[in-house]
N, C-alpha and C positions, 0 to 999 in steps of 0.2 A: 504493500500500500504506500509505504514511504517512497519507494523507488519511482513510482508514477508521479508523485508530487515533485520529486527532484527533477524529473524530466521536464515537467511543465515549468518549473522554476528556471531551468536552463534556457528554454525557448523564450520565456518572458524577458530574461535579462539580455538576451541577444537582440531582441527587437525593440526594447525600450531604451531609448537614448535621449529623449527630450527631457529637459529640466527647466523649471522656473527658478530664476536666480534670487527670488525673494525667499528668505529663510523660513521654512516651514509654513509657507502660505500658498503652495501650489493648489491647483484646482481640486484635486481629490486628496489632499493632505489632511489627515485627521487633526482636529484642533484641540480636542480634549482627551484623546487616546494616545498611547505611546506607539510610535512608529520609528523605524530606523532612518537615519539621515539618508542612506542610500543602500542599494542592494536588496536582497530578499531576506525577509524575516521568517525564521522557523520557530520551533517551540522554545519555551523558556528553559534555561539551563541552570536556574537558581533564582530564588526570590527570598531575600534575607534582610533583616534589620540589624544595624550595628552603629552605635555612637551617634544617634540622632538622624541616621540616614537609611533610607530604603534602597537596597541594591537589587537591580534587575539584570540578570545575565540571560542572554538569548543567542540563538544561532543566527549568525549573519553570513549569508552566502553570496560570494561574488564570483565573477568569471576570471580565471587566471590561466592563460595558455590553454584555453578551450576545455577546461575542466571546472567543476564546481569547487571553489576554494572556500573551505569552511573555517570561519573565525568566530570567536566567542565575543559577542558584543557586550558592552557593559554601560549601564546608566545608573544615576543616583537621583534621589528625590528626598526632600524633607517632609512632603505632604502627600505623596502618591499621586499628585496632580501635575506639578511642574518638574520635568525631568531634565537632567543635564548629562550629555553624552561624555563618556570617558574613552580613552584609547582601548582598542580591542584587548581583551585579557590574554588569551592565548589561542593557539590553533591545535585542536585535538590530534590531527593526523598530518604532521608536517611532511611526511614522506609519501603522501598519496600521489598517485600518478593518473588516476581516473576517477570518475564520479562515484563508482561503487565503493572505492576504498577511502573516500573522504565524505561519507554520508554524515550529515548533521545528526547528532544524537542528543536527546534530552537528558537532563541530569538534575542535580539539586545542590544547594549550598547551605552550610551550617556554620555556626561560630563555635570553635573549640574553647569554651569559656574556662574550663578547668585544665587546659593543656594536657589532655590525656594522650595526645599524639607525641608530645615532647618536641613539637616543631616550632614552638614559640621562641622568639629571639630577644625581643625587648618588651616594652610596656604594652604594645598593641596585642590584643588577642588574635589568634590565628583564624583566618577565614578559609574555609575548605570548600572545594567544588568536587563533587563526584560525577564522573562521566564515563560513557562507554566508548570503546573504539569499534572499528568495523569488523573485528574478529570475535566480538562477543565478550571481551574482557572488560572488567570494571576497574577504573583508575581514579587517581586522586591528584589534584593540584592544590597548592596552598599559597596564601599571601599573608605577610606580616606587616603590611602597611596599608590596611583598610581597602585592599583590592586594587591598589595602583599597579603593583608588579606581582608576577606569579612565577612559581616554580613547580615543576612536576615532581611528584614523589619519586625518589630514586629507586624504590623497590616495587614500582608498578609492574604488573597489575595486582590489585588487592584481591580480586577474585578472578581466577583464570578460567575462561571459557566455561561458564556455569551452566550452559544449556543452549538449545537451539535458538538462535536469533535473540539472545538475551540483551536487553538494553533498558535505558531509562531508570537509573537508580534513584530512588527517593529515600533520603536519610533523615531520621528524626530521633529525638531522645525520648525514651519511655521511662518515666519516673518510677512507677511501681516496681519494675524489675531492675532499675538502675543500669540499664543497657541502652546502647545505641542500636537502632533498627534500620536495616536497609531493605526496602521493598523493591523488587526487581521484576520487570516483565520478562517472562520466559515463554518461548513457543512450546517447550516441554519441561515440566517440572520433574524433579528427581522421582523416579518410580511411577510416572504417569505420562500419558501421551497428550494430555490436555493443556492448552495454553492458559496462562493465568499469572498470578503474582507469587513469586518465591520470597520468603522472608528469611533474613539473616540477622544475627545479633553480634555485638562486639562491645568490649569494655574500653577499647582504646582507639576505635575508629580506623584501625589499620588491619587487624586480624579478625576475619569474619567467619562465623559458624552457621551453616545451613540449619534452619529450624522447621519450616513447613512450606506447603504450597497451597494456594487458594485458586481453585479452578474457576473459569467462566468470566475472567476479566481481560480486557484488551490492554494495549500498550499505554505508555505514559501514565503509570499508576500514581495515585496520591492517597495517603492515609493520614487522618488527623482526628483529634478529639474535639468535640464541639458541644456547647451547652444548650439546654432548652431555654426558650424565651421566657416561659412562664416559671421556670425553676432554674435560675442561673447556676446554682450549685450542683445541679444534676447534669451529667454529661454522658455521651455515648461516642463510640468510634464510628467513623465513616470511611469506607474504602470506595474509591472512585477511579474509573478508568478514563482514557482519553476522550471517548465519545460523550462523556457526561453521565454514564450509567453508574449507579452507586447502590450500595447496601449499607444498612445501619446495624451495628452490633457491638460485640465485646472483643477487645484485643488484650491478651495477657502477656505480651512480649514474646510469645512463641507462635501463636496462631490466631486467626480471626474467626469468630463464630457469628455468622449473620443472624439477626433477629427479624429481618424484613426480607421481602423479595426484592428483585432488581427494580429500581426506580430510575427516573430520568430527570436530570437537573435542568437541561435546556433542550428545546425542540428545534433549534435553528441548525442550518447547514454550516454555519461558520463559527462553531464553538468547539474547541479541541485543546487537548494537552494542558489541562489546568494545573496551576501551582498554588499552594497555600503558603502564606508567609511564615518563614522560620524565624524564631527568636522574637516574636511579636511583642512590642513594648508594653501593651496594655492587656494582653491576653485575648484580644479579639482574633477571630479567625478570618483573615483577609485572603481573598482569592483573585487570581488573574488568569486569563486564558488566551490562547492564540486564536485569533479570528481567521482560521485557515480558509483559503479558497476565495478571498476577495479579489476584485479586479480594480486596477488602478491605471487606466489607460494613459499612455504617454508620460508616465511618471518615472523618475529615476530610482524609485523604491517600490517594493511590493510587500504588503503585509502590515498588520497592526495587532496590538493586544486589545483585549476587552477592557472596559472600564473596571477598576477595582471594585469588588463587592465584599460586604460583610456577611458571613454565614451564621446560621443559627438553626436549631431544631425546633419543630413545632408539632404539637399534638393536635391532630385533626380527626374528623369523623372517619376518615379513611385510614387512619394510622399515623405513625410518626413520619414526618417528611423533613428534608433539608431545604431551607429557604435561603435566598440571597437577595440583597438589596444594595444599590449603589452606596458607596461610603458617603458619610455626611459632609465630607470636605468638598463635595461638588458645589455646595452653596457658595464657596469662595469665588466661583466663576459666574455667579448670577449677574445679569446685566439688566436689560429691559424686562419688565414683568407685566403679565396680564392676569387678572383674577376675575372669575365669574362664579356666582353662587345661586342656587335655587332657581334655575332656568328650565323652562319646559320647551324642548325643541320639537317642532311639528314639521313633518315632511311637506315639501312643496312650497314652503314660505322662505323668504329671504331672512335667515337668522343665523348665519354662520358665526358662532361665538369665537372662532379663531381668526376672524378677519383683521384683528389688530396686531397679529404677529407675523413677521417676515424674518427669514434668516436661514442659514445653512447649518447652524449649530444650536439646537433647541432641546430643552428638557420639559416634558409635559407630565403633570400629575393630575389625575382625574378620578372622581368617584361618580359613576353613572348608573342609572336605573333604567333597564330596557323597557319597562312597562309593557306596551302592546306592540312594539315595533318588530318587524321581521328581522332586520339587521341594522346595525349602525357602524360607523367607522370614522377614522381620521385619515384624510388624504395628506400625505407628506410631500413637500417639495413639488408642487404643481405650478403651472403657469400657462402662457400662451403656446409654448412649444411642446408641452408635456402634460399628460393627465396626472402625473405624479405617482407615488406609491401608496397603495390603499392598505391600511391596517383595518381589517373588517371583523366584526363580531356577529356570528349567526346565533340568534336568540334561541331557536328551537333546538339546534344541535349543540349549543353551549360551547362553541369553538371560536377561537380567534386565529386569524391567518394573515400572513404577509409574505410576499415574495415566494410563494409556493411552500412555505412552512406553516404548519398548523398545530395547535395545542388545545386540549380541553381546558376550559376555564369556567367553572361553575360559579354562579352568583352566590355571595354570602349575604344573607339577610336581604336578598333581592338586588344586591349591588355588585357591580364590577369595578374593581379598583385597579388602575393602571399607572405605571410609571414608564415613560418612554423617553429614551435618550437618543437623539438624532445628531449624528456628526456628518461630515462631508461625504463619508463613504460607508457609513454603517448605521444600523438601527438596532437598539437593544430594548426589549420589552420585558417588564417585570410585572406579573399579574398577581393581584390579591396579596399585597405585601410580600412579594417574592416567592409565593408558593410554586409558581411555574414561570418559565421565561422562554423567549426566542431571541437569539442573536443572529443577525443577518447582515451581510454586506450588500451595498447597492451602488450604482453609478448614476445619480440623478443628473438631469440637464443643468449645466452651469448657469447660474443666474435665475433659475426658477425656484423661488423661495416662499411660495404661498402655502397656507395650511387651511384645511376645511374640516369641520366637524359636521357630520350629516346623520340623518336617520331616514329609513325607508319602511313603508308599510305600517307606520304607527308612531306613537310619541316616544321620545327619549327624555328622561328627566336628568338634568345635570345638577347633582348635589353640590359639586365643587369642580372647578377647572382652573388650575394654576399653571401658567406657562412662563418659562424664563428663556430668553435668548442668553447664550453663554459667551463669555469672553474667551479668547484663545489662551491656552496654557503655554504657548510658545512665543510670547511677545518679546522675550529677550533670549539671545542666542546662548 
């Protein structure tokens, strides 16, 4: 699956040569999402907090001598909104001679706070990145200057050829067992022919012992403990794979025991390879994902990350689910505001409540009651040359759809609650306080920036409609 993606990346990078010389203001450049300055962005290779800064590592792929040349991109932020690019960290496969041997591989980053590796040199704590090579080995690189310079561990690999197509190590500390855990996607776990996640444990982050294998999960695994909204002291473990499929259960440092069936976090086609923040400063579980598969015509870059979200568990009539909502720091980008309350929208009349909003970067928060309408929706980025993109809710089917993506969204007390984040090349929808979502990329017509709220076949009651145009997060280089 990844090889096909790399081939598409190669084709894109060959044909895309045009660039706007205005820094981070090109036609399809995301304004409130992270994107690379240039080249192709793949999965995150680490997401970690240290000394007041959030570090994001990601695969940055360029063309060098007609091959895909894989470099580890690095950016930092103090608020998860405004990012500053740093020099590339390192190249996983310097000796690669073709695309297959230089495949970008996802990984993870942690802080060795107690210096269990013995790699610390001065006052700064050691930052570690775990990554795979093209032979299925698991390796380590480390930094003692807050991620500015990097060295590869002299005794790599840490885990040698652990299984068929093993990659994407996720490392975290498990307090109850006092061990570090490495969760690794493997095409075949030991003693089984089923792909899934193999778990390893270690006391020093260098020597790893195989513990168990969890079947039924895809690549780019993540595992984390998260609290219930209604009971912050009560937590459960969540195992999640690249496609956004997850189970909730118990992890004892050896194996994961699911307590739910497989559920889905996002129903969009552009949501993949999530990472949760390591060493979170306030205990919150913050997630970011690669918005894989987007199109950025005539740009010198391709790819963006999703907007950071905060995760929580919620008890519902259907059982326990994982919820996600945009981090509250988004309010720092608010610009022009439109607010409507207690409005009854009737089909066939001129009453577009969004007529006061224009822009290409907008955040919508709405509480809507379908009443007797057949369907209602919000048309995004329309104008004289384009009908725009329709975010439509079907009342009878209780489904919301956009760009060919569809999810079930049942009213709660008769209401549909939506948060919609529109950037220049993406739409992210969070329904009913984050109970379900859709992440999708799009390429709207440049300059078409109108919005329409409509209803068909009956009335729609608008309990509240709050809309903000957003300032760019890239105003300063």
